[in-house]
C-alpha positions, 0 to 999 in steps of 0.5 A, a space after each residue: 429770363 426764360 428759365 426763371 419764368 418756366 421755374 416760376 410757373 412750375 413752382 406756382 403749380 406746386 401748391 396743388 400737390 401735397 407732399 407725400 410721406 414715404 412709407 416707414 421701412 419695416 424690419 424683416 420685409 424684403 427690400 425692393 426697388 420700383 422701376 417706371 420705364 417710359 419710352 416712345 412718347 413721340 411728343 409733337 406727333 399729331 394724329 386724330 387720337 394723339 397730341 400733347 393733351 393725350 400724352 399728359 393724361 396718359 403719363 398722369 394715369 401711369 404715375 397714378 397706377 405706379 403710386 397705387 402699386 407703391 402703396 400695395 408693395 409697401 405693405 409687404 416689402 421695404 420699398 427703398 427707392 424708385 428708378 425712372 427710365 426715360 428710354 428715348 424717343 421723347 419727341 417725334 422730331 420734325 427733321 428726322 426725315 424729309 416728310 417728318 414735319 407733316 406728322 408733327 403739330 410743331 417744330 422740334 424746338 417746340 417739341 423739346 419745350 412741351 415734352 420737358 414741361 409735361 415730363 416734369 409736371 406729370 412724372 418727375 415732380 409727383 414722384 419726387 414729392 414721395 420723398 424716396 431716393 430716385 434715380 432717373 436714367 435718361 437715354 436717347 432714341 433714334 428719333 432724338 438724333 439731331 442729324 439724319 445719320 446716327 451718331 457714332 460715339 455720343 448718341 446721347 449728347 448729340 441727340 435733341 433730348 439731351 436738352 430735355 434731360 439736362 433741363 429736367 435735371 436743372 429744374 429738379 436741382 433748382 427746386 431742391 428735390 435733393 432725393 432725385 439723381 440723374 444719370 444722363 449718358 453721353 453715349 448709348 446707355 448706362 448700367 445701374 446697380 439695382 438690388 445687387 444686379 447690373 441693369 443695362 438701360 
């Protein structure tokens, strides 16, 4: 089936990624959670300077810089875990407005597939391979909605990117990245406890 084919494709790419070893916690150093927030990717938007290739390259660069920060922070802190915020507008959505399709390189179903693949290969899997606990909090944006009017009660579940987030969770679980936990709210947002503080996503 389609999922088996996609998982096999992604699994085949895994041999190119060396599993990193999480830095050993140092007694006496302050604890730290590192957060990587991603929003407004607008996958499927097509301009002279923006397309899927650019999205992938930018996310790969973002993760590279994040890992450099991790290496730096690990010298002075106990980096306990990562939080990845997927904060909405992962796709551009060709049905949002009457003329939205004019700015898109493909329809919404294609956008959902391509952005799922890019997010997993460029962000989720490379960070999962570090081995630290990861919480992925995934919320909806206005471009993610499946109807022209805003959902009143379940903006998350009624948005197109519910499919992206739940598929990322399924892929992650199938590939046995047990250090990764997903928080995918059905409503507008979620509250995470980070180093003793409540953080609203």
